[in-house]
N, C-alpha and C positions, 0 to 999 in steps of 0.2 A: 755491549753492543759491539761486533764485531767490526772490524774495518772495512769487511765486504759489505754490510748493511748500510754503513754510512757513505760508502760510496754509491750503492744503489738509491740511497735516499735522495742524494746531489743528483742522480740521473733521472729519478723520476722528477724531481723538481725542473729540470733543464727540458724534459719532454713537453712538462706544463707550459714552460716559457716561449714554445714554440709559438708565436702569434700569427695564427692562419689570417685572421680577418686584416690583420695590419699588412702582410705581406702579398696576400691575395688581393687585396685594394690597391696597393699601389703598384704592383708589377702588371695586373691586366686592365687597371680602370685608371691608373694615376691620382688616385684618391686616396688619404687617411682616413679611415670611418670614424676615426677618433675626435675628428675634426666635425663631423655632421652628427646629426641625431640626437642620440642621448649622450653621445662621445665615449661609449664604450666599445672595447674591441672585442666584440663577441658575435655571435652568429645572429640573434637576434636585430641589433644594430646595422649589421652586415645586410639581412635580408630587407631592411626597410631603405638604406642609402641606396645599396647596389642592385639590388633584386634576386630573383632566385637564382641564376645563373653564376654570383658570386656567394650567395646565403648557402645553397645547399653543401658544396664542398667546405664551406667553412664549419658548417655543422657538423658534417661527419667527420671532419678533421678534429674538432674540437671533443669529440664524444671518444673517437680513436685515441686521443690520448690519455683519456683518464683510464680507458681499458688498457691499454698499454703498460702506463705506469704500476698498473695494479698487478698485472701478469710478470712484473720483474720478480715476483715471489718465485717463481719457478727456478730462477737462478739459484736462489739460496736456500730452498728448502723443498723437500716433496711432500706431498699431500699424503697425511695420516688421517684415515677414515676414524680412527679412534680418538683423536685429539685434534680437532679441528681450530682450537682457539690460537694457538700460535701461528697458524696459518692464515686464520682470519684477521689476527692482530696487524702483522705484518703488511697484508693486503691493504687494511685501511692507513696504515703508517705512509706505504707509497702514493697511495691514492690523494692523502691530505697534501703532500709534497707537490702533487701535480696540480691539483686547485690553484696551491699558494702560488706556483709558476704562473698559472692563468692569468691571476689575478694581478700580480706583480713580477711581470714577464721581463726576465734578464735581457732579452734580446730586442725590448721594444721600449727602453726608458723606464720600465717598471708602471707603465701604464696599460693596464690590460682591461678585462671584462669581469663579469660577475660570478662566471665560474657554473653555470646551471648546467651547459651542455657536457663540460668535462665530468661534472658531477654524475649525469646521467650514464658517463661511460663507466666510471667507477661503481656505481649501483648495479649496473647492467653485470660486470666482471665478478662483483661480490655476492650477490642475490640476485639472479636472473627474475625467479618467480614474482618477488615482490616489485622488483625495478619495473618488469613488464607491466604489473598491475597498476602501478602509479603512472605510469606512462599512458595506460588507456583513460584514465580519471584524466590528465591533462588534455588528451584530445578529444574526452567528451566536453569538458568545460570550455575548451576552445571553440569548438563546433558551435555549442548553444550560445556563448556569452560573445565570441569574437575577441576576447582579452587574453593575449599570452601571459600576461603578469598573474592575473587571476588563476589559469590554469596552472603556472608554475607554483603558486602558493601552495593552492589546495592538494595539488600532485605530490608537494613536499609534505604536508601535513600527513596526506594519506601513506605515506612511505612506510613511516615507522609504526604506523596502527596495522598494516598489513601483517610486518613481522611479528608483532605482540598479539595480533588477534586471528591471523589465517594459517601463516607460514611459521607454524610453532615448533618444528621438527628440528633440532640440532641447534637450538637458539644459542647464540653467543654473545655476552653481556656487552663486550665492546662494541657489537654491531648495533645492538639497541641503544647504547648510549650514542654513537655516531648518528644512526639516522634521526635521533630526536635532536642533537645539535645541528644538522643541517636544516631539520624544518625550521628551527628556530633562525638560523642564519639567513635563510631562504626569506624569510617575513622581514629580518633586520635590514636587508640589503633592498628589499622592496619596499621600503617607508615612502619613497617618493611617488610610486606607483598606487601605494594606498590613498594616499591622497587625491592623486589625481581619480583613482575610482570612485572615492566618496563626493567630489567634487563634481563627478560626470564629464569629466573633460580628458581622459585617460584616451589613448589611440587604440584603435581597434584593428584586428587583423583579417584580411580578407584571403583565404586561401588559394583563391584562383586571380588575385592581384586586381589592380586598376592602374590607370596610367595615369602618371604623375610626372611633374617636374620637380626633381630635387634642388633645394638651393645649393649652388657652387658647383652644379653639374650642366653643362651646356647641350643635353640631349635629353629627350623622354624615354624613360624606360619602363617597364612591367615591373612594378616593386610592391612588396606587401607592407600593409601599414603596421608594421610590428612595433608594441607599446615600448616607451623609453624604459 
């Protein structure tokens, strides 16, 4: 491993460490989202605690973090259509570091989120067709059930299936392994959500929002009831 790759892996981690939910919440609302809702510094909790005006920028920034980290590969190597494996492997390594940064952010006391939005940015940059298909699955499940957590889990499981069964051209073993591991990790990180779903007390998401008064916030805002 060259010194350049080591430096870029560190840069990818630092990109992932940008705590958009924390910074936007504190700067524009005077609120640390980690002290409310599920306690996660991610887009889902930001939507629930602060509403769409804060949630949408956080979501876009978290997705961008994953995509930007993956594309650090362009600094190190050029795409070789005859051998895409090393190119893909390096992309996934940078993406992994970005997710690690999101979950354990250096700039926010190592208290981050689950990394789902950052993972979306990564898979969109690595395999757009499969990622967009999985995103479509997520939107369908969310629309029908109103559960973000259920949509995330089913979309996560569908992603490796799309790669294995639909988009079979130029498959790379590391991508198959990565997508499978990601689907397992999504299930593991949503254990509490699974329990709440089984007990029928998981929070629902209403795409057009409702008016609620959030504990600890002295004003009513249009917010989405995103799952913990």
